[in-house]
C-alpha positions as CSV (number, residue, x, y, z in Angstrom):
1,M,0.0,0.0,0.1
2,N,2.7,2.3,0.8
3,G,4.5,1.7,-2.3
4,R,1.4,2.3,-4.4
5,W,1.2,6.0,-2.8
6,R,4.6,6.5,-3.2
7,T,4.2,5.7,-7.0
8,V,1.0,8.1,-7.1
9,S,2.8,10.8,-5.1
10,L,6.1,10.6,-7.7
11,F,3.7,10.6,-10.8
12,L,1.8,14.2,-9.3
13,H,5.2,15.6,-8.7
14,R,6.2,14.9,-12.1
15,I,2.9,16.6,-13.5
16,A,3.5,19.5,-11.4
17,A,6.9,20.2,-12.7
18,A,6.0,19.8,-16.3
19,S,3.2,22.2,-15.8
20,K,5.7,24.7,-14.4
21,T,7.9,24.4,-17.1
22,T,5.3,24.9,-19.7
23,T,4.2,28.0,-18.2
24,H,7.6,29.4,-17.9
25,H,8.2,28.8,-21.6
26,L,4.9,30.2,-22.4
27,S,5.7,33.4,-21.0
28,R,8.9,34.1,-23.0
29,P,8.0,35.9,-26.4
30,P,8.3,33.9,-29.5
31,E,11.8,34.9,-30.8
32,S,13.6,33.8,-27.5
33,R,12.1,30.3,-28.1
34,F,13.2,29.7,-31.6
35,F,16.4,31.9,-31.8
36,P,19.4,31.8,-29.6
37,P,20.9,34.9,-27.9
38,P,23.3,37.0,-30.1
39,P,26.9,36.1,-30.4
40,F,29.4,38.4,-28.6
41,N,30.6,39.9,-31.9
42,L,27.1,41.4,-32.9
43,T,27.1,43.1,-29.5
44,R,30.4,44.6,-30.4
45,R,29.0,45.7,-33.5
46,F,26.1,47.5,-32.2
47,L,28.2,49.2,-29.5
48,G,31.1,50.1,-32.0
49,F,34.1,47.6,-30.5
50,G,35.5,46.7,-33.9
51,A,34.7,45.3,-36.9
52,S,31.2,42.8,-37.5
53,S,29.8,40.5,-39.7
54,A,27.7,41.5,-42.5
55,I,25.2,38.5,-42.0
56,P,22.4,40.0,-40.4
57,Y,21.1,38.5,-37.1
58,R,17.7,38.3,-35.2
59,V,18.1,39.7,-32.1
60,P,15.5,38.6,-29.3
61,V,13.2,41.6,-28.2
62,D,14.0,40.9,-24.5
63,S,17.7,41.0,-25.2
64,D,19.4,44.1,-23.7
65,D,21.9,44.4,-26.6
66,F,19.2,45.5,-29.1
67,D,18.9,49.1,-30.1
68,S,15.6,49.8,-32.2
69,T,17.1,53.1,-33.4
70,V,20.2,51.7,-35.2
71,P,19.5,49.6,-38.4
72,P,21.2,46.3,-38.8
73,N,23.0,47.3,-41.9
74,L,24.1,51.0,-40.5
75,D,27.9,50.3,-40.3
76,H,27.7,48.5,-43.8
77,N,26.3,51.6,-45.4
78,Y,28.7,53.9,-43.5
79,E,31.7,51.6,-45.0
80,L,30.5,51.9,-48.4
81,G,30.2,55.8,-47.9
82,A,33.6,56.2,-46.7
83,Q,35.0,54.0,-49.4
84,E,33.3,56.0,-52.1
85,D,36.2,58.5,-52.3
86,D,38.4,55.9,-52.2
87,E,37.4,53.9,-55.2
88,C,37.2,57.3,-57.2
89,V,40.3,58.8,-59.1
90,K,40.2,62.3,-58.8
91,I,41.5,64.4,-61.7
92,P,41.6,68.1,-61.0
93,V,40.7,70.7,-63.8
94,K,41.8,74.2,-64.1
95,A,40.4,76.6,-66.6
96,Y,42.2,79.9,-67.3
97,F,41.7,82.8,-69.5
98,L,44.8,84.8,-70.3
99,S,44.3,86.4,-74.0
100,T,41.8,87.9,-76.4
101,S,43.5,85.6,-79.3
102,I,45.4,82.3,-79.6
103,N,47.0,81.3,-82.8
104,L,46.2,77.6,-82.7
105,K,47.7,76.7,-86.0
106,N,51.3,78.0,-84.4
107,I,50.7,75.5,-81.1
108,Q,49.8,72.8,-83.3
109,A,53.0,73.0,-85.4
110,E,54.9,73.2,-82.2
111,N,53.3,70.3,-80.7
112,L,52.7,67.9,-83.3
113,G,53.3,64.7,-81.1
114,N,50.6,65.7,-78.5
115,I,47.9,66.8,-80.7
116,I,44.8,64.4,-80.0
117,P,43.3,63.8,-83.6
118,P,39.9,66.3,-83.8
119,S,36.5,64.6,-83.2
120,S,34.4,67.2,-84.8
121,R,34.4,69.9,-87.3
122,S,34.9,72.7,-84.9
123,S,38.0,74.5,-85.4
124,N,38.2,77.1,-82.5
125,S,40.0,74.3,-80.3
126,I,42.8,72.1,-80.1
127,A,43.3,69.2,-77.4
128,L,47.0,68.2,-76.4
129,R,48.2,65.3,-74.3
130,F,51.2,64.8,-72.3
131,R,52.4,61.7,-70.6
132,N,51.8,62.2,-66.7
133,F,55.2,60.8,-65.4
134,N,53.6,61.0,-61.9
135,S,51.0,58.6,-62.6
136,D,51.2,55.1,-60.7
137,T,50.5,53.2,-63.8
138,N,53.5,54.4,-65.5
139,G,56.1,51.4,-66.1
140,R,53.7,49.0,-64.9
141,P,53.3,46.1,-67.5
142,G,49.5,44.9,-68.1
143,M,48.2,48.2,-66.1
144,L,45.2,49.6,-68.0
145,E,46.0,53.2,-68.6
146,K,43.2,55.5,-67.9
147,A,43.0,59.5,-68.2
148,S,44.6,59.6,-64.9
149,S,47.8,58.5,-66.8
150,Y,48.0,61.6,-68.8
151,Q,47.9,65.1,-68.6
152,Y,45.7,67.0,-71.1
153,M,45.3,70.7,-72.3
154,V,42.3,72.3,-74.5
155,V,43.3,75.5,-75.8
156,F,40.5,77.7,-77.3
157,Q,41.2,80.5,-80.1
158,Y,39.3,83.1,-78.1
159,G,41.7,82.8,-75.5
160,S,40.8,80.0,-72.9
161,A,43.0,77.2,-71.9
162,V,41.7,74.2,-69.5
163,L,44.0,71.9,-68.0
164,F,43.2,68.7,-66.7
165,N,45.3,66.4,-64.3
166,I,48.2,69.0,-64.0
167,E,49.4,70.0,-60.3
168,E,49.6,73.8,-59.5
169,H,53.4,73.6,-59.7
170,E,53.0,72.5,-63.1
171,V,50.6,75.1,-64.4
172,D,53.1,77.9,-65.6
173,N,54.8,75.6,-67.9
174,Y,52.0,74.5,-69.7
175,L,50.5,78.0,-69.9
176,E,53.8,79.5,-71.0
177,L,53.6,77.2,-74.3
178,V,50.2,78.9,-74.8
179,R,51.3,82.5,-74.0
180,R,54.3,82.1,-76.9
181,H,51.3,82.2,-79.6
182,A,48.9,84.6,-77.8
183,S,47.8,88.1,-78.6
184,G,46.2,90.4,-76.6
185,L,47.6,89.2,-73.2
186,L,45.7,90.1,-70.1
187,L,47.3,92.1,-67.3
188,E,45.0,89.8,-64.7
189,M,44.4,86.3,-66.0
190,R,41.1,84.7,-64.6
191,K,41.3,81.3,-63.0
192,D,38.7,78.6,-62.3
193,D,39.0,75.5,-60.5
194,Y,36.8,72.1,-61.2
195,A,37.5,68.4,-60.7
196,V,36.5,65.2,-62.5
197,K,36.1,62.0,-60.5
198,E,36.2,58.7,-62.1
199,K,34.3,55.7,-60.6
200,P,34.0,52.7,-62.9
201,H,31.1,51.0,-60.6
202,L,28.8,54.0,-61.0
203,V,25.4,53.1,-62.1
204,K,24.7,56.0,-64.7
205,D,26.9,57.8,-66.9
206,M,27.5,60.7,-64.7
207,R,26.8,62.3,-61.5
208,G,27.0,65.8,-60.3
209,G,28.2,67.2,-57.2
210,P,29.5,70.7,-55.9
211,D,32.5,71.6,-57.9
212,Y,33.2,68.4,-59.5
213,I,31.3,65.7,-61.7
214,V,31.6,61.8,-61.0
215,L,32.0,59.8,-64.4
216,K,32.3,55.9,-65.2
217,S,35.5,56.8,-67.1
218,L,36.9,60.0,-68.7
219,D,38.0,60.0,-72.4
220,T,39.0,62.5,-74.8
221,D,35.3,63.4,-75.9
222,G,34.6,64.0,-72.3
223,I,37.7,66.3,-72.0
224,R,36.5,68.2,-74.9
225,I,32.7,68.7,-73.7
226,I,34.0,69.6,-70.0
227,G,36.9,71.9,-71.4
228,S,34.1,73.6,-73.8
229,V,31.9,74.6,-71.2
230,L,34.5,75.5,-68.4
231,G,36.6,77.8,-71.4
232,Q,33.2,79.2,-72.2
233,S,32.4,80.1,-68.6
234,I,35.8,81.8,-67.8
235,A,35.5,83.7,-70.9
236,L,32.2,84.8,-70.1
237,D,33.4,86.0,-66.6
238,Y,36.1,88.4,-68.7
239,F,33.3,89.7,-71.0
240,V,30.9,90.5,-68.4
241,S,33.5,92.2,-66.4
242,Q,34.2,94.3,-69.4
243,V,30.8,95.3,-69.9
244,D,30.4,95.8,-66.1
245,S,33.1,98.8,-66.8
246,L,31.2,100.3,-69.7
247,V,28.0,100.3,-67.4
248,E,29.9,102.2,-64.5
249,E,31.3,105.0,-67.0
250,F,28.0,105.5,-68.1
251,A,26.5,105.6,-64.6
252,D,29.2,108.1,-64.1
253,I,28.4,110.2,-67.0
254,N,24.5,110.2,-65.9
255,R,25.4,111.1,-62.4
256,G,27.4,113.9,-63.7
257,M,24.7,115.1,-66.2
258,E,22.0,114.9,-63.1
259,K,24.2,117.6,-61.3
260,T,25.3,119.8,-64.1
261,G,22.4,119.4,-66.6
262,T,25.0,118.4,-69.4
263,F,28.2,116.5,-70.1
264,T,31.5,117.0,-71.8
265,M,32.0,113.8,-73.8
266,D,33.0,114.3,-77.6
267,K,32.1,112.2,-80.4
268,K,35.3,110.4,-80.6
269,K,35.2,109.1,-77.0
270,L,31.4,108.0,-77.8
271,L,32.0,106.0,-80.7
272,Q,35.1,104.2,-78.8
273,L,32.4,103.0,-76.2
274,V,30.2,102.0,-79.0
275,G,32.8,100.1,-80.6
276,K,33.9,98.4,-77.2
277,A,30.3,97.5,-76.6
278,N,29.6,96.0,-79.9
279,S,32.9,94.0,-79.8
280,N,32.3,92.3,-76.6
281,L,28.8,91.2,-77.8
282,A,30.3,90.0,-81.0
283,D,33.0,88.1,-79.4
284,V,30.7,86.4,-76.9
285,I,28.6,85.2,-79.8
286,L,30.9,84.5,-82.5
287,K,34.2,83.9,-81.3
288,V,33.3,82.4,-77.8
289,G,30.4,80.3,-79.6
290,L,28.2,80.7,-76.6
291,F,25.0,79.1,-78.5
292,E,26.9,76.7,-80.8
293,R,25.5,73.2,-80.2
294,S,28.5,70.8,-79.8
295,E,28.7,68.2,-82.4
296,I,30.0,65.6,-79.8
297,A,27.1,66.4,-77.5
298,W,24.6,66.0,-80.5
299,R,26.2,62.5,-81.6
300,D,26.1,60.8,-78.1
301,A,23.4,61.0,-75.4
302,K,25.9,60.7,-72.6
303,Y,28.1,63.7,-73.5
304,A,24.9,65.5,-74.2
305,E,23.9,65.1,-70.5
306,I,27.4,66.0,-69.4
307,Y,27.2,69.2,-71.5
308,E,23.9,70.2,-70.4
309,Y,24.7,69.6,-66.8
310,L,27.7,71.6,-66.7
311,R,26.2,74.7,-68.5
312,E,23.2,74.7,-65.9
313,E,25.8,74.1,-63.2
314,Y,27.7,77.2,-64.4
315,E,24.3,79.1,-65.4
316,V,25.8,80.1,-69.0
317,A,22.5,81.1,-70.3
318,Q,21.3,83.1,-67.1
319,R,24.8,84.8,-67.2
320,F,24.7,85.8,-70.9
321,G,21.1,87.1,-70.2
322,N,22.6,89.3,-67.6
323,L,25.1,90.2,-69.7
324,D,22.5,91.1,-72.8
325,F,20.6,93.2,-70.3
326,K,23.6,95.5,-69.2
327,L,24.5,95.7,-73.0
328,K,21.0,97.0,-73.6
329,F,21.4,99.6,-71.0
330,V,24.7,100.7,-72.4
331,E,23.1,100.6,-75.9
332,H,20.2,103.0,-74.6
333,N,22.6,105.3,-73.2
334,I,24.6,105.4,-76.5
335,H,21.4,106.3,-78.5
336,F,20.3,109.2,-75.8
337,L,24.3,110.6,-75.8
338,Q,24.4,110.5,-79.6
339,E,21.1,112.4,-79.9
340,V,22.3,114.9,-77.5
341,L,25.7,115.3,-79.6
342,Q,23.4,115.5,-82.7
343,N,21.4,118.5,-81.2
344,R,24.3,120.0,-80.3
345,K,25.9,119.8,-83.9
346,S,22.4,121.1,-85.2
347,D,22.5,123.9,-82.8
348,F,26.0,124.9,-83.7
349,L,25.1,124.8,-87.5
350,E,22.1,126.9,-86.8
351,W,24.2,129.6,-85.2
352,C,26.5,129.4,-87.9
353,I,24.0,130.2,-90.5
354,I,22.4,132.9,-88.3
355,F,26.1,134.4,-88.1
356,L,26.5,134.1,-91.9
357,L,23.0,135.7,-92.3
358,F,23.9,138.7,-89.8
359,I,27.3,138.9,-91.7
360,E,25.4,139.4,-95.0
361,N,22.8,141.7,-93.9
362,V,25.7,143.9,-92.6
363,I,27.3,143.7,-96.0
364,S,24.2,144.5,-97.8
365,I,23.6,147.6,-95.5
366,Y,27.3,148.6,-95.9
367,E,26.7,148.6,-99.8
368,I,23.4,150.6,-99.7
369,L,25.0,153.3,-97.4
370,Q,27.9,153.4,-99.9
371,E,25.8,153.7,-102.9
372,S,23.7,156.5,-101.1
373,N,27.0,158.5,-100.5
374,K,27.8,158.2,-103.9
375,F,24.3,159.5,-105.1
376,L,24.4,162.5,-102.4
377,S,27.9,163.4,-103.7
């Protein structure tokens, strides 16, 4: 009898223990039942102690190591962003406007071995390529040579030169090559800086940035396109400054007329101002070719995208609009002053005619008096 009661008691004790175990498991979240707690390296990952695995882990919701504000792949994305510049090859670009005219034929004759064959019918520029002895690819067999393996210079007939992959201490040597064949050298050369980044794994053909553009690869056509926009932009800066000086000069004349009611400019000076305004407008439209469509961009949509992006980035159309507005102001003042000078000339002629009529009348009266004296005598 005692043995049976012991058996029943042991059976009841096992049932009670099983009930407690089941209740304990059901009180925990589902994830903790099916997924083990994270390994130590995952805790290090979220706390920032060293590198971590890129394989995501499911973290139990009751774990103290879980931070709901940090996405599991945050450190992976951060590493990609930090490595983006490391994957790019940065090519510095420098644009200069140093004269009002450059003899391209003489430059071409002097640098036949460095001339890049033209890819369009445009005759207002030439492109030259020089070996970059500072490049890491030089002297390494089997290494693919990219644009960074060379130094480039695009020279424009209207006075601009755009340099690619040329360091600051080397600039004077290349610009001296241009100065030897330039006329109308400026006392103060204008300069602008830009950059091209080569990123072979770029999804699109190009991507813009502040003062730089990212391309899959930079080739000679890309160099011509970028050089053309930068060359036009730096030249436009010069012509805008020239027109600004004209505007200021006419503003001084108007202020003087406001005080005195007249002005002292002669016709020769005014004609010089007319010629300067007209020549600036003609240079911008004809020599710089601000509104001529690039043949390279016309043939390939990839280069058209780069061309349009850079023109928008440098606000070429808007700046020309401002230039045209200022020239119209100058033109209005020129017409007004021409009318004033013409009126002055008309007044002078009228006074001359009056004076001549007065002399003629005096002579006629004198002759009449002479005849009267003869008759009386």
